[in-house]
C-alpha positions as CSV (number, residue, x, y, z in Angstrom):
1,M,-30.9,-27.9,4.1
2,G,-31.4,-24.7,5.3
3,N,-30.8,-23.0,1.9
4,R,-33.4,-25.4,0.3
5,V,-35.9,-24.5,3.3
6,F,-35.4,-20.8,2.6
7,A,-35.4,-20.9,-1.6
8,L,-38.6,-22.6,-1.0
9,F,-40.3,-20.5,1.6
10,M,-39.0,-17.1,-0.7
11,L,-40.5,-18.5,-3.9
12,P,-44.2,-17.2,-3.5
13,F,-42.9,-13.7,-2.6
14,L,-40.6,-13.7,-5.7
15,L,-43.5,-14.7,-7.9
16,F,-46.1,-11.9,-6.0
17,C,-43.0,-9.3,-6.6
18,A,-42.5,-9.8,-10.3
19,V,-43.8,-7.2,-12.4
20,P,-44.8,-8.2,-16.0
21,V,-43.3,-6.0,-19.1
22,Q,-45.0,-6.0,-22.0
23,A,-42.8,-7.7,-24.8
24,A,-41.6,-5.5,-27.6
25,E,-43.0,-6.4,-30.7
26,K,-40.7,-7.7,-33.6
27,E,-40.2,-4.6,-36.1
28,E,-37.4,-3.8,-38.6
29,R,-34.4,-1.7,-36.1
30,T,-34.0,1.8,-37.2
31,W,-31.6,4.5,-36.1
32,Q,-34.0,6.2,-33.8
33,D,-33.9,2.6,-31.6
34,E,-30.2,3.0,-31.3
35,A,-28.8,4.6,-27.8
36,I,-24.9,5.5,-28.6
37,Y,-21.7,5.4,-26.2
38,F,-19.1,8.0,-27.4
39,I,-15.4,7.2,-26.9
40,M,-12.6,9.6,-27.1
41,V,-10.3,6.8,-28.5
42,D,-7.3,7.9,-26.9
43,R,-8.6,8.6,-23.2
44,F,-10.7,5.3,-23.2
45,N,-9.2,1.9,-23.0
46,N,-5.0,0.8,-23.6
47,M,-4.8,-3.0,-24.8
48,D,-1.5,-2.3,-27.0
49,P,1.7,-1.4,-25.3
50,T,3.1,-1.2,-28.8
51,N,1.6,1.6,-29.6
52,D,2.4,3.4,-26.6
53,Q,4.6,6.2,-28.2
54,D,4.6,9.5,-27.4
55,V,2.2,8.5,-24.3
56,N,2.3,10.8,-20.9
57,V,-0.9,10.2,-18.8
58,N,0.4,13.4,-17.0
59,D,-0.2,15.5,-20.0
60,P,-3.7,16.9,-20.3
61,K,-3.1,17.4,-24.0
62,G,-0.4,14.5,-24.4
63,Y,-1.3,10.9,-25.6
64,H,-2.7,8.7,-22.9
65,G,-2.7,5.5,-24.8
66,G,-6.5,4.4,-25.5
67,D,-6.6,2.4,-29.0
68,L,-9.0,0.6,-31.4
69,K,-8.2,-3.0,-29.1
70,G,-9.1,-1.5,-25.8
71,V,-12.3,-0.5,-27.4
72,T,-12.9,-4.1,-28.7
73,A,-12.1,-5.2,-25.7
74,K,-14.8,-3.1,-24.0
75,L,-17.6,-4.1,-26.2
76,D,-19.5,-6.4,-23.6
77,Y,-19.2,-3.6,-21.2
78,I,-20.7,-1.0,-23.3
79,K,-23.6,-3.5,-24.5
80,D,-24.3,-4.5,-21.0
81,M,-25.4,-1.1,-20.0
82,G,-27.7,-1.3,-22.9
83,F,-26.1,0.9,-25.6
84,T,-26.2,-0.5,-29.4
85,A,-23.9,1.6,-30.9
86,I,-20.6,3.3,-30.6
87,W,-19.4,6.6,-31.8
88,L,-15.6,7.2,-32.1
89,T,-13.5,10.4,-32.3
90,P,-11.5,10.6,-35.3
91,I,-9.3,7.8,-36.1
92,F,-7.6,8.7,-39.3
93,K,-3.9,9.5,-39.0
94,N,-3.4,12.6,-37.3
95,E,0.1,15.2,-37.2
96,P,1.6,14.9,-34.0
97,G,0.1,15.9,-30.9
98,G,-3.7,15.0,-32.6
99,Y,-4.6,12.5,-29.7
100,H,-8.2,13.8,-30.1
101,G,-8.3,13.0,-33.9
102,Y,-9.1,16.4,-35.6
103,W,-5.6,17.3,-36.8
104,I,-5.9,15.0,-39.7
105,Q,-2.6,14.3,-41.6
106,D,-3.7,11.5,-44.1
107,F,-7.3,10.7,-44.9
108,Y,-6.7,7.3,-45.7
109,K,-4.4,5.8,-42.9
110,V,-5.6,4.8,-39.3
111,D,-3.5,6.7,-36.9
112,P,-0.7,4.6,-35.2
113,H,-1.5,5.3,-31.9
114,F,-4.7,4.1,-32.2
115,G,-3.8,0.6,-34.0
116,T,-4.0,-0.6,-37.8
117,M,-6.7,-1.1,-40.3
118,E,-6.9,-4.6,-39.3
119,D,-7.9,-3.5,-35.4
120,L,-10.3,-1.3,-36.9
121,K,-11.9,-3.9,-39.2
122,T,-12.2,-6.5,-36.1
123,L,-13.4,-3.7,-34.0
124,V,-16.2,-3.2,-36.4
125,K,-16.7,-7.4,-36.9
126,E,-16.7,-7.9,-33.2
127,A,-19.6,-4.9,-32.7
128,H,-21.8,-6.4,-35.0
129,K,-21.4,-10.0,-34.0
130,R,-23.1,-8.3,-30.8
131,N,-25.7,-6.6,-33.1
132,M,-23.8,-3.0,-32.2
133,K,-23.3,-0.5,-34.9
134,V,-20.1,1.5,-35.4
135,I,-20.0,5.4,-36.2
136,L,-17.2,7.0,-37.2
137,D,-16.5,10.7,-37.3
138,F,-15.7,12.2,-40.3
139,V,-14.2,16.0,-40.9
140,A,-14.4,17.7,-44.2
141,N,-14.0,21.0,-43.1
142,H,-10.5,21.5,-42.6
143,T,-7.0,19.3,-42.0
144,G,-3.9,19.3,-39.5
145,Y,-2.2,22.5,-38.7
146,H,0.7,21.3,-40.9
147,H,-0.4,19.2,-43.6
148,P,1.6,18.4,-46.8
149,W,-1.1,19.9,-49.0
150,L,-0.1,23.4,-47.6
151,N,3.3,22.9,-49.1
152,D,2.4,21.4,-52.4
153,P,1.9,24.0,-55.2
154,A,-0.3,22.1,-57.0
155,K,-2.7,22.3,-54.3
156,K,-2.6,25.9,-53.3
157,D,-6.4,26.4,-54.0
158,W,-7.6,23.5,-52.1
159,F,-7.4,25.9,-49.1
160,H,-9.6,29.2,-48.4
161,E,-7.3,32.5,-47.9
162,K,-6.3,32.1,-44.5
163,K,-8.9,34.2,-42.3
164,E,-10.3,34.3,-38.7
165,I,-14.1,34.1,-37.8
166,F,-14.9,37.6,-36.6
167,D,-18.6,37.3,-37.0
168,W,-20.2,33.7,-36.6
169,N,-23.5,34.7,-38.0
170,D,-22.3,35.9,-40.8
171,Q,-22.7,32.1,-43.2
172,K,-19.7,33.3,-45.6
173,Q,-17.2,33.7,-42.8
174,A,-18.4,30.7,-40.9
175,E,-17.9,28.5,-44.1
176,N,-14.2,30.4,-45.2
177,G,-12.7,31.0,-42.5
178,W,-10.1,29.0,-40.6
179,I,-11.6,27.7,-37.0
180,Y,-8.7,28.2,-34.1
181,G,-6.4,28.4,-37.4
182,L,-6.9,24.9,-38.8
183,P,-6.7,25.2,-42.8
184,D,-9.8,25.4,-44.1
185,L,-10.7,23.3,-47.1
186,A,-12.2,24.6,-49.9
187,Q,-15.2,22.1,-51.0
188,E,-16.3,23.9,-53.8
189,N,-13.1,23.1,-55.6
190,P,-14.3,20.1,-57.5
191,E,-10.8,17.9,-56.7
192,V,-11.2,18.9,-52.8
193,K,-14.9,17.6,-53.0
194,R,-13.9,14.5,-55.0
195,Y,-11.2,13.5,-52.8
196,L,-13.2,13.9,-49.4
197,I,-16.1,12.3,-50.8
198,D,-14.0,9.1,-52.2
199,A,-12.3,9.0,-48.9
200,A,-15.6,8.9,-47.0
201,K,-16.5,6.1,-49.3
202,W,-13.5,4.0,-49.3
203,W,-13.6,3.7,-45.4
204,I,-17.4,2.2,-45.7
205,K,-16.3,-0.3,-48.3
206,Q,-13.1,-1.1,-46.4
207,T,-14.4,-1.5,-42.7
208,D,-18.1,-1.8,-43.0
209,I,-18.9,0.9,-40.5
210,D,-22.5,1.9,-40.2
211,G,-22.6,5.5,-39.8
212,Y,-20.5,9.0,-40.1
213,R,-21.0,11.8,-37.4
214,L,-20.1,14.5,-39.4
215,D,-17.8,17.4,-37.6
216,T,-18.4,21.1,-37.9
217,V,-21.1,20.7,-40.7
218,R,-22.2,24.4,-40.9
219,H,-18.8,25.5,-41.7
220,V,-19.3,23.6,-44.9
221,P,-21.2,24.8,-47.9
222,K,-24.8,23.1,-47.8
223,S,-24.1,22.0,-51.7
224,F,-21.1,20.0,-50.7
225,W,-23.1,18.2,-48.1
226,K,-26.2,17.6,-50.7
227,E,-23.8,15.6,-53.1
228,F,-21.6,13.9,-50.0
229,S,-25.2,12.6,-48.7
230,K,-26.4,11.1,-52.0
231,E,-23.1,9.3,-52.8
232,V,-22.0,8.1,-49.4
233,K,-25.5,6.7,-49.1
234,S,-25.1,5.0,-52.2
235,V,-22.2,2.2,-50.7
236,K,-24.4,1.2,-47.8
237,K,-28.0,0.9,-47.3
238,D,-29.3,2.5,-44.2
239,F,-25.8,4.4,-43.3
240,L,-26.5,7.2,-40.7
241,L,-25.2,10.5,-41.3
242,L,-25.3,12.7,-37.7
243,G,-24.6,16.4,-38.1
244,E,-23.0,18.6,-35.7
245,V,-24.5,21.9,-36.2
246,W,-23.4,24.0,-33.3
247,A,-26.2,26.4,-32.9
248,D,-29.0,27.5,-30.6
249,D,-31.7,27.8,-33.5
250,P,-33.4,24.8,-34.0
251,R,-34.5,26.4,-37.7
252,Y,-30.9,27.1,-38.4
253,I,-29.9,23.6,-37.5
254,A,-33.0,21.7,-38.9
255,D,-32.4,23.6,-42.7
256,Y,-29.1,21.2,-43.0
257,G,-31.6,18.3,-42.7
258,K,-32.8,19.5,-46.7
259,Y,-29.4,18.1,-47.8
260,G,-29.3,14.8,-47.0
261,I,-28.3,14.9,-43.2
262,D,-30.4,12.5,-41.3
263,G,-30.3,13.8,-37.8
264,F,-28.3,16.3,-35.6
265,I,-26.7,16.6,-32.2
266,D,-29.4,18.4,-30.1
267,Y,-27.7,21.5,-28.7
268,P,-30.7,23.3,-28.2
269,L,-31.4,20.5,-25.7
270,Y,-28.2,20.1,-24.2
271,N,-28.5,24.0,-23.1
272,A,-32.1,23.2,-21.7
273,V,-30.6,20.2,-19.7
274,T,-27.6,22.1,-18.2
275,T,-30.0,24.9,-17.3
276,T,-32.6,22.5,-15.6
277,L,-31.1,19.2,-14.4
278,T,-28.0,20.4,-13.0
279,K,-29.4,21.6,-9.8
280,R,-32.7,21.1,-7.9
281,D,-36.2,23.0,-8.0
282,Q,-35.9,23.9,-11.8
283,S,-38.7,23.9,-13.9
284,L,-38.3,20.9,-16.6
285,R,-40.8,22.8,-19.0
286,P,-37.5,23.9,-21.1
287,L,-37.2,20.1,-22.0
288,Y,-40.5,19.6,-23.5
289,D,-40.3,23.5,-24.9
290,V,-37.3,22.0,-27.0
291,W,-39.5,19.3,-27.9
292,E,-42.1,21.2,-29.3
293,Y,-39.8,23.2,-31.2
294,N,-38.2,19.9,-32.7
295,K,-41.4,18.9,-33.9
296,T,-42.6,21.7,-35.7
297,F,-38.7,22.4,-37.5
298,Y,-37.3,18.8,-37.9
299,D,-38.6,16.5,-40.6
300,R,-37.1,13.7,-38.6
301,P,-37.1,14.9,-34.9
302,Y,-36.7,11.5,-33.6
303,L,-33.1,11.5,-34.9
304,L,-31.8,14.1,-33.3
305,G,-28.6,13.3,-30.9
306,T,-29.5,14.1,-27.2
307,F,-26.8,14.4,-25.0
308,L,-25.7,15.6,-21.3
309,D,-22.1,16.4,-22.2
310,N,-19.6,15.8,-24.9
311,H,-15.8,16.2,-25.5
312,D,-16.1,20.2,-26.6
313,T,-17.9,20.9,-23.2
314,V,-17.6,21.2,-19.6
315,R,-18.9,17.7,-17.8
316,F,-22.3,17.1,-16.6
317,T,-20.7,16.8,-13.4
318,K,-18.4,19.8,-13.1
319,L,-21.9,21.9,-13.6
320,A,-23.6,20.0,-10.7
321,L,-20.6,20.0,-8.2
322,D,-20.4,24.3,-9.4
323,N,-24.0,24.3,-8.1
324,K,-22.9,22.3,-5.0
325,Q,-25.2,19.2,-6.3
326,N,-24.6,15.7,-6.0
327,P,-23.4,14.8,-9.4
328,I,-24.6,11.0,-9.2
329,S,-28.1,11.9,-8.2
330,R,-27.9,14.7,-10.9
331,T,-26.8,12.4,-13.7
332,K,-28.9,9.3,-12.9
333,L,-32.1,11.8,-13.1
334,A,-30.7,13.8,-16.2
335,L,-30.1,10.0,-18.1
336,S,-33.6,9.2,-16.9
337,Y,-34.8,11.8,-19.5
338,L,-32.3,11.3,-22.0
339,F,-33.6,7.3,-22.1
340,S,-37.3,8.1,-22.0
341,A,-37.6,11.3,-24.0
342,P,-37.8,11.6,-28.1
343,G,-34.1,11.2,-29.5
344,I,-31.2,8.9,-29.6
345,P,-29.5,8.8,-26.4
346,I,-25.8,9.8,-26.9
347,M,-23.6,9.3,-23.4
348,Y,-20.1,10.5,-23.2
349,Y,-17.5,7.5,-22.1
350,G,-17.1,8.8,-18.1
351,T,-20.8,9.9,-17.7
352,E,-21.5,6.5,-16.0
353,I,-18.9,7.2,-13.3
354,A,-20.0,10.8,-13.2
355,M,-16.4,11.7,-14.4
356,N,-15.5,15.6,-13.7
357,G,-13.8,17.8,-15.8
358,G,-13.9,21.3,-17.1
359,E,-13.1,22.8,-20.1
360,D,-11.1,21.3,-22.8
361,P,-9.0,19.4,-22.3
362,D,-9.9,18.7,-19.1
363,N,-13.1,17.2,-19.8
364,R,-11.1,14.3,-21.6
365,R,-9.7,12.6,-18.7
366,L,-8.4,8.8,-19.0
367,M,-11.2,6.5,-18.2
368,N,-11.3,4.7,-14.8
369,F,-12.8,1.4,-15.0
370,R,-12.4,1.0,-11.3
371,A,-14.8,3.3,-10.1
372,D,-18.4,2.8,-8.6
373,D,-20.9,1.2,-10.7
374,E,-23.9,2.9,-8.9
375,I,-24.5,4.9,-12.3
376,I,-23.6,2.2,-14.5
377,Q,-26.4,-0.3,-12.7
378,Y,-29.0,2.5,-13.2
379,I,-28.1,3.0,-16.7
380,K,-28.7,-1.0,-17.2
381,K,-31.8,-0.6,-15.9
382,L,-32.5,2.6,-18.5
383,G,-31.4,0.6,-21.2
384,E,-33.1,-2.6,-20.6
385,L,-36.4,-0.5,-20.4
386,R,-36.0,1.3,-23.6
387,K,-35.1,-2.0,-25.4
388,Q,-38.3,-3.5,-23.7
389,L,-40.9,-0.7,-24.5
390,P,-41.1,0.8,-28.2
391,S,-42.9,3.6,-27.0
392,L,-39.4,5.0,-25.3
393,R,-38.1,4.6,-28.4
394,R,-41.3,5.6,-30.8
395,G,-43.8,6.8,-28.7
396,D,-45.2,10.3,-29.3
397,F,-44.7,12.7,-26.4
398,T,-47.1,14.4,-24.2
399,L,-46.7,16.7,-21.2
400,L,-49.2,15.7,-18.7
401,Y,-48.1,18.0,-15.3
402,E,-45.1,20.1,-14.6
403,K,-44.7,22.4,-11.6
404,D,-41.5,23.7,-10.1
405,G,-39.7,20.9,-11.5
406,M,-41.9,18.0,-11.0
407,A,-42.7,16.6,-14.2
408,V,-45.0,13.9,-15.6
409,F,-44.7,12.5,-19.5
410,K,-46.6,10.3,-21.3
411,R,-45.3,8.2,-24.5
412,Q,-48.0,6.3,-26.5
413,Y,-47.2,3.9,-29.3
414,K,-49.4,1.8,-30.9
415,E,-51.4,0.2,-28.0
416,E,-48.6,0.5,-25.2
417,T,-48.6,3.6,-23.2
418,T,-45.8,4.7,-20.8
419,V,-45.5,7.5,-18.5
420,I,-42.1,9.1,-17.0
421,A,-42.4,10.8,-13.5
422,I,-39.6,12.9,-13.1
423,N,-38.9,14.9,-9.5
424,N,-36.7,17.4,-9.6
425,T,-37.1,18.9,-6.7
426,S,-36.2,18.7,-3.3
427,K,-39.0,17.3,-1.5
428,T,-41.5,14.2,-2.0
429,Q,-44.0,15.2,-4.5
430,K,-47.5,14.1,-5.1
431,V,-49.3,14.5,-8.4
432,H,-52.8,13.8,-9.5
433,I,-53.3,12.8,-13.1
434,T,-56.9,12.7,-14.3
435,N,-58.9,10.2,-16.2
436,E,-58.3,12.5,-19.0
437,Q,-55.1,12.4,-19.5
438,L,-54.9,8.9,-18.9
439,A,-57.3,6.2,-19.5
440,P,-59.5,5.4,-16.4
441,G,-59.7,2.1,-14.6
442,K,-56.2,1.0,-15.1
443,E,-53.1,0.5,-12.8
444,L,-49.7,1.9,-13.5
445,R,-46.9,-0.2,-12.8
446,G,-43.9,1.2,-12.0
447,L,-40.4,-0.5,-13.8
448,L,-37.5,1.5,-12.1
449,A,-38.7,1.2,-8.2
450,G,-41.4,-1.1,-8.4
451,D,-43.9,1.3,-7.5
452,L,-47.7,0.4,-8.4
453,V,-50.3,3.1,-8.7
454,R,-53.9,1.7,-9.1
455,S,-56.6,4.4,-10.5
456,D,-59.9,5.6,-8.6
457,S,-62.4,6.9,-9.8
458,E,-60.8,10.3,-10.0
459,G,-57.7,9.3,-11.7
460,Y,-54.3,8.2,-10.3
461,D,-52.0,9.6,-7.6
462,I,-48.0,9.5,-8.2
463,I,-45.8,10.1,-5.6
464,I,-42.4,10.5,-6.0
465,N,-39.2,10.9,-3.9
466,R,-37.5,13.7,-4.5
467,E,-34.5,13.6,-7.2
468,T,-35.9,10.5,-8.8
469,A,-37.7,9.0,-11.6
470,E,-40.3,6.3,-12.2
471,F,-41.0,4.9,-15.6
472,Y,-44.7,3.2,-15.5
473,V,-46.5,1.0,-17.7
474,V,-50.2,1.5,-18.1
475,A,-52.0,-2.1,-17.7
476,D,-55.0,-3.4,-16.7
477,K,-55.9,-4.0,-13.3
478,T,-54.5,-7.2,-11.7
479,G,-57.7,-7.4,-9.4
480,I,-58.0,-11.2,-7.3
481,N,-55.9,-13.5,-8.9
482,I,-57.3,-17.0,-8.5
483,P,-54.7,-18.8,-10.3
484,F,-51.8,-17.1,-8.5
485,I,-53.7,-17.8,-4.9
486,A,-54.0,-21.3,-5.9
487,A,-50.3,-21.7,-6.9
488,L,-49.5,-20.0,-3.4
489,V,-51.6,-22.4,-1.1
490,A,-50.1,-25.4,-3.1
491,V,-46.7,-24.0,-2.5
492,Y,-47.3,-23.6,1.1
493,A,-49.0,-26.9,1.2
494,L,-45.5,-28.4,0.1
495,F,-43.8,-26.5,2.2
496,A,-45.9,-28.1,5.2
497,L,-45.7,-31.3,4.0
498,F,-42.0,-30.9,3.7
499,L,-41.2,-30.3,7.2
500,Y,-43.7,-33.0,8.5
501,F,-41.6,-35.6,6.5
502,A,-38.6,-34.1,7.6
503,K,-39.3,-33.8,11.3
504,K,-40.2,-37.5,10.8
505,R,-37.2,-38.7,9.3
506,S,-35.3,-36.7,12.2
507,K,-36.8,-39.0,15.0
508,R,-35.9,-42.0,13.1
509,T,-32.2,-41.1,13.0
510,T,-32.1,-40.2,17.0
């Protein structure tokens, strides 16, 4: 009986504390609505011991046993965090030692360390059952160091002359040089071009994947990408091409968009993120400045992939630790920005457990699914809010306030307005937002921490604890809720009657 009494007593408080969230309008899903979880297959999850040849988890450059079945087994884990797509490092057959997938030996086979073609097809089917998309990494720039073509006289002109890149700003050197000594394919050769395009189309037809992340885009001629994009997209509607153009100048990156590539990995934003969010009391203005550039230079700025780290960079956690910061609070704050700012958030596996790691290969450690889940639970909140609120995926983006690391942003889509407050300082901050910046006479309903800010005649006063964030929806003031009060009175009346009859029954039995 005690449990029933407690539940009845708590009901009105639960009703009172509930904050309604505006329902997302039913609109056709686009790529800017996605959130991507990025997986290095070999370092993620080992579910098939039969393909564990050469595995040595103590060798940072060796195979660690992750496979496609392991990814399939964790689809629910990924979806529960709010991710709607996965991106896999290359799964094509590599030469020995190519645990990462970038030393391709055969463009038409699945690497046996990762499983079989059937395993890949199963993964895609299971992902699609969960309304998740699958992106494969496609490498068109080079092959592995010892590819059989290198010893084939008939394919001598399939590669550029072996030369290093001395001036990375020289476009000719960038496109023709051998990166890290990897044999550089001559895409201007019609046979090479046809082979790569046919292979890319074949994987789509065979497995029904949804997109490619294109590796080393700047090292391949733009004329190739123009034809590649056209032919690949003819196979499947709404197929995504997400390009990696590793450069600091957004104008240089954006130019590749003229050749059919839909979106790009946003390295300029990554640079701003690592500068501002790996330690406290850093201005967040550089993050917004990147968006201003993106709006100016890109045709589709909402299709830029935003990220904290990846398999080619030092882990975000390592940067935070180097700055003597708590990596958990730093990661939560940084993800708050990624999930609320324009772009497609891409999270590298292990970020959800604040995985540490320096330069390659230390940034590719084996995933630990038994680690603390504090960040995971936070990501689930972020993912759910991004799903529920179209303004966080499609809305415009305005900076309302920024001072020394305390920032307030506004996103608006149709009739929905959200306000994102991020305190990147070491102290609690109070910010005043005027009626000119936000519609007067409303209230801000906090969705991460449950804060409630009511406007007064001067505007809104937002108070945010240090190193935390809050997402607000702008809504009409609740005022006096007559139906709620009536329901509250009724509940207490029923509770009193329950106690009366319980006491009366107790007397009869004694």
